[in-house]
KEKE-3310 file (N, C-alpha, C; in steps of 0.2 Angstrom, whole numbers, plus 5000, padded with zeros to 4 digits):
npx = (4906:4919:4919:4925:4930:4934:4943:4953:4957:4962:4972:4980:4985:4992:5002:5009:5014:5022:5031:5037:5035:5026:5019:5016:5007:4991:4984:4973:4965:4958:4945:4949:4945:4939:4936:4938:4938:4943:4951:4963:4970:4982:4992:5006:5014:5029:5041:5048:5049:5063:5066:5055:5046:5037:5025:5016:5005:4996:4983:4978:4964:4958:4943:4929:4923:4926:4935:4952:4957:4964:4959:4956:4966:4976:4988:4996:4997:5005:5016:5021:5023:5033:5043:5047:5053:5067:5069:5067:5054:5041:5036:5026:5035:5033:5027:5022:5014:5002:4995:4988:4974:4974:4976:4966:4956:4956:4966:4980:4988:5001:5007:5019:5012:5008:5010:4998:4987:4972:4970:4957:4952:4963:4963:4950:4945:4950:4949:4945:4959:4967:4967:4981:4988:4984:4989:5003:5004:5000:5010:5021:5016:5015:5028:5034:5027:5033:5046:5044:5040:5052:5060:5064:5054:5062:5073:5071:5065:5051:5045:5043:5031:5021)
npy = (5018:5015:5008:4992:4994:5007:5007:4999:5008:5019:5013:5008:5020:5025:5015:5017:5030:5028:5019:5024:5018:5020:5010:5000:4987:4981:4966:4952:4957:4956:4957:4956:4948:4956:4968:4981:4994:4993:4980:4974:4961:4959:4959:4967:4971:4976:4984:4978:4965:4954:4960:4960:4962:4954:4956:4952:4961:4969:4980:4991:5000:5014:5015:5022:5039:5037:5041:5039:5029:5016:5000:5005:5014:5012:5017:5020:5007:5002:5009:5005:4991:4993:4998:4987:4979:4969:4965:4951:4949:4943:4952:4958:4966:4984:4993:5006:5020:5032:5046:5056:5059:5059:5049:5038:5044:5043:5038:5026:5010:5000:4984:4970:4954:4942:4926:4915:4906:4903:4893:4886:4885:4879:4866:4860:4847:4840:4833:4842:4848:4843:4850:4850:4850:4861:4871:4869:4872:4886:4891:4890:4898:4910:4914:4924:4936:4936:4939:4951:4958:4957:4966:4982:4997:5008:5003:4998:5009:5011:5019:5032:5031:5027)
npz = (4945:4935:4918:4912:4899:4899:4910:4903:4893:4900:4907:4897:4891:4903:4905:4892:4894:4906:4902:4891:4879:4865:4858:4867:4873:4880:4888:4892:4902:4918:4930:4947:4963:4978:4991:4994:4984:4966:4957:4945:4935:4923:4907:4901:4886:4880:4869:4853:4841:4844:4856:4864:4879:4891:4905:4919:4928:4942:4944:4956:4962:4971:4980:4972:4976:4990:5005:5004:5015:5027:5022:5009:5006:4994:4989:5001:5005:4995:4996:5008:5004:4995:5003:5009:5000:4995:5008:5020:5020:5010:4996:4982:4969:4967:4954:4949:4957:4963:4970:4964:4955:4941:4931:4933:4939:4952:4966:4963:4962:4955:4953:4952:4947:4959:4961:4968:4979:4987:5003:5004:4990:4984:4990:4990:4988:4998:5015:5030:5039:5054:5071:5075:5063:5057:5066:5064:5050:5051:5058:5049:5039:5045:5046:5037:5042:5055:5052:5047:5058:5066:5060:5062:5060:5056:5051:5038:5032:5032:5042:5038:5030:5037)
capx = (4911:4922:4918:4931:4933:4937:4949:4958:4959:4966:4978:4985:4988:4997:5008:5013:5017:5027:5036:5039:5034:5019:5016:5014:5000:4988:4980:4971:4963:4952:4944:4951:4940:4941:4930:4939:4940:4943:4958:4963:4976:4983:4999:5009:5019:5033:5046:5047:5053:5067:5066:5048:5045:5030:5025:5010:5004:4990:4981:4973:4961:4955:4936:4927:4919:4928:4941:4957:4960:4963:4960:4955:4972:4980:4994:4999:4999:5010:5022:5024:5026:5039:5049:5049:5057:5074:5070:5065:5047:5040:5031:5027:5038:5028:5030:5020:5009:5001:4988:4985:4968:4974:4976:4960:4951:4957:4973:4981:4995:5002:5013:5020:5007:5011:5006:4996:4980:4969:4969:4951:4952:4968:4962:4943:4943:4953:4945:4948:4964:4966:4970:4988:4990:4982:4994:5009:5003:5000:5017:5024:5013:5017:5035:5035:5025:5038:5052:5042:5040:5058:5064:5062:5052:5067:5078:5070:5062:5044:5042:5040:5025:5016)
capy = (5014:5015:5002:4989:4997:5014:5005:4997:5014:5023:5008:5008:5027:5026:5011:5020:5035:5026:5015:5028:5014:5022:5004:4996:4983:4978:4961:4948:4961:4953:4959:4952:4948:4960:4972:4989:4997:4988:4977:4970:4958:4960:4958:4972:4969:4982:4982:4975:4959:4950:4964:4961:4960:4953:4956:4951:4966:4970:4987:4992:5007:5016:5015:5029:5042:5035:5044:5033:5027:5009:4996:5009:5018:5008:5021:5019:5000:5001:5012:5000:4986:4996:4999:4980:4976:4968:4962:4944:4949:4942:4956:4959:4973:4989:4997:5013:5022:5039:5049:5060:5056:5061:5043:5034:5048:5041:5035:5019:5007:4994:4979:4963:4949:4937:4919:4912:4903:4902:4886:4882:4884:4874:4860:4859:4840:4837:4834:4847:4846:4843:4856:4850:4851:4869:4875:4868:4876:4893:4893:4891:4904:4916:4916:4931:4941:4936:4942:4958:4961:4957:4972:4989:5001:5013:4999:4998:5016:5011:5024:5038:5030:5025)
capz = (4944:4928:4915:4910:4893:4901:4913:4899:4889:4905:4909:4891:4891:4908:4903:4887:4897:4911:4899:4885:4873:4862:4855:4872:4873:4886:4886:4897:4908:4921:4937:4953:4968:4983:4994:4994:4977:4960:4956:4939:4933:4916:4905:4897:4882:4877:4864:4847:4839:4849:4862:4867:4886:4894:4912:4922:4934:4945:4946:4962:4962:4977:4978:4970:4981:4997:5007:5004:5022:5029:5016:5003:5004:4990:4988:5007:5005:4990:4999:5013:5001:4992:5008:5011:4994:4997:5015:5021:5019:5003:4994:4975:4967:4965:4948:4949:4962:4962:4973:4959:4951:4933:4927:4934:4943:4959:4968:4961:4962:4950:4956:4949:4950:4964:4960:4975:4979:4994:5005:5002:4983:4982:4993:4990:4989:5004:5021:5034:5043:5061:5074:5075:5056:5056:5070:5060:5044:5052:5060:5043:5035:5049:5046:5034:5047:5060:5049:5046:5065:5068:5057:5065:5054:5054:5047:5030:5030:5032:5047:5034:5026:5042)
cpx = (4913:4921:4925:4934:4937:4943:4955:4961:4964:4972:4983:4988:4993:5003:5012:5017:5023:5032:5040:5038:5027:5016:5015:5007:4998:4984:4978:4969:4957:4951:4946:4946:4943:4935:4932:4942:4940:4951:4957:4970:4976:4990:5000:5014:5023:5038:5044:5051:5056:5067:5059:5049:5038:5030:5018:5010:4997:4989:4976:4971:4958:4947:4934:4922:4921:4934:4946:4961:4959:4964:4958:4961:4977:4987:4999:5002:5005:5016:5025:5027:5033:5045:5051:5053:5064:5075:5068:5058:5045:5034:5032:5030:5032:5031:5028:5015:5008:4994:4985:4980:4968:4973:4969:4955:4951:4964:4973:4987:4995:5008:5013:5015:5011:5007:5004:4989:4978:4969:4963:4950:4957:4967:4954:4941:4946:4949:4948:4953:4963:4969:4978:4991:4989:4987:5001:5009:5003:5006:5021:5022:5015:5024:5037:5033:5030:5044:5050:5043:5047:5062:5060:5060:5058:5072:5077:5066:5054:5041:5039:5033:5019:5012)
cpy = (5014:5008:4999:4992:5004:5012:5003:5003:5018:5019:5009:5015:5028:5021:5014:5026:5033:5023:5019:5024:5016:5016:4999:4993:4980:4972:4957:4952:4957:4956:4954:4953:4953:4965:4979:4991:4991:4986:4973:4967:4959:4959:4964:4969:4976:4979:4979:4969:4955:4954:4964:4958:4960:4953:4956:4956:4966:4978:4987:4999:5008:5016:5022:5032:5041:5038:5038:5032:5019:5005:4999:5013:5013:5011:5020:5012:4999:5004:5008:4994:4987:4996:4992:4976:4975:4965:4955:4944:4948:4947:4957:4966:4978:4993:5004:5014:5029:5041:5053:5057:5057:5055:5039:5038:5047:5038:5028:5016:5001:4990:4973:4958:4944:4931:4916:4910:4902:4895:4883:4881:4879:4867:4858:4852:4837:4838:4839:4844:4846:4849:4856:4852:4859:4873:4874:4872:4884:4895:4894:4897:4911:4919:4923:4937:4942:4940:4950:4962:4962:4963:4978:4993:5006:5009:4999:5004:5016:5017:5030:5037:5028:5031)
cpz = (4936:4925:4913:4904:4895:4905:4909:4895:4894:4906:4903:4890:4897:4907:4898:4890:4901:4907:4893:4879:4870:4859:4861:4872:4879:4884:4892:4903:4911:4928:4942:4959:4974:4985:4994:4987:4972:4959:4949:4938:4926:4914:4901:4892:4879:4873:4857:4845:4844:4855:4866:4874:4888:4902:4915:4928:4937:4947:4951:4962:4969:4975:4976:4975:4988:4999:5007:5011:5023:5022:5009:5001:5000:4989:4995:5007:5001:4992:5004:5010:4998:4997:5010:5006:4996:5004:5015:5020:5012:5001:4986:4974:4965:4959:4948:4955:4961:4966:4969:4955:4943:4929:4927:4937:4950:4960:4965:4963:4957:4953:4952:4952:4954:4963:4967:4974:4986:4996:5003:4995:4981:4984:4994:4991:4995:5010:5025:5038:5050:5064:5074:5068:5055:5059:5066:5054:5046:5055:5054:5039:5039:5049:5043:5039:5053:5058:5049:5053:5068:5066:5061:5059:5052:5050:5040:5028:5030:5037:5043:5031:5031:5045)
residu = (UNK:UNK:UNK:UNK:UNK:UNK:UNK:UNK:UNK:UNK:UNK:UNK:UNK:UNK:UNK:UNK:UNK:UNK:UNK:UNK:UNK:UNK:UNK:UNK:UNK:UNK:UNK:UNK:UNK:UNK:UNK:UNK:UNK:UNK:UNK:UNK:UNK:UNK:UNK:UNK:UNK:UNK:UNK:UNK:UNK:UNK:UNK:UNK:UNK:UNK:UNK:UNK:UNK:UNK:UNK:UNK:UNK:UNK:UNK:UNK:UNK:UNK:UNK:UNK:UNK:UNK:UNK:UNK:UNK:UNK:UNK:UNK:UNK:UNK:UNK:UNK:UNK:UNK:UNK:UNK:UNK:UNK:UNK:UNK:UNK:UNK:UNK:UNK:UNK:UNK:UNK:UNK:UNK:UNK:UNK:UNK:UNK:UNK:UNK:UNK:UNK:UNK:UNK:UNK:UNK:UNK:UNK:UNK:UNK:UNK:UNK:UNK:UNK:UNK:UNK:UNK:UNK:UNK:UNK:UNK:UNK:UNK:UNK:UNK:UNK:UNK:UNK:UNK:UNK:UNK:UNK:UNK:UNK:UNK:UNK:UNK:UNK:UNK:UNK:UNK:UNK:UNK:UNK:UNK:UNK:UNK:UNK:UNK:UNK:UNK:UNK:UNK:UNK:UNK:UNK:UNK:UNK:UNK:UNK:UNK:UNK:UNK)
# end
């Protein structure tokens, strides 16, 4: 597994190439939890002076030495998310993706950081909800999935990625 320093070096080179800004800076790099591959949250800063732009992104790398299928196929997942942009299904915008291992030695995807927290972490001090409350919450959380399934794959072009 690549060291954090190596990831930062590779990430800086990629961001500078993709943005065309040779002075683009990476900061706040932190490993994110997960089981399939490596994920990092970070901020990029491009431009100079009054034209400085900051953006929080997430880098997802396929696991090293594993065939990129299922949860390890970060490029396929990014393509599906990209195909859902502009629909009623909330997905983070995908900035870049590539199956070519040139940048990190394996496939990768970069998307905008999506602010969220899990129910257990956000509500650790609250007593467990009743079944009725859980049912009501799950209906609300399932709304994006219901919108996804209402759309036909052909409508938003996901068919070519599946």
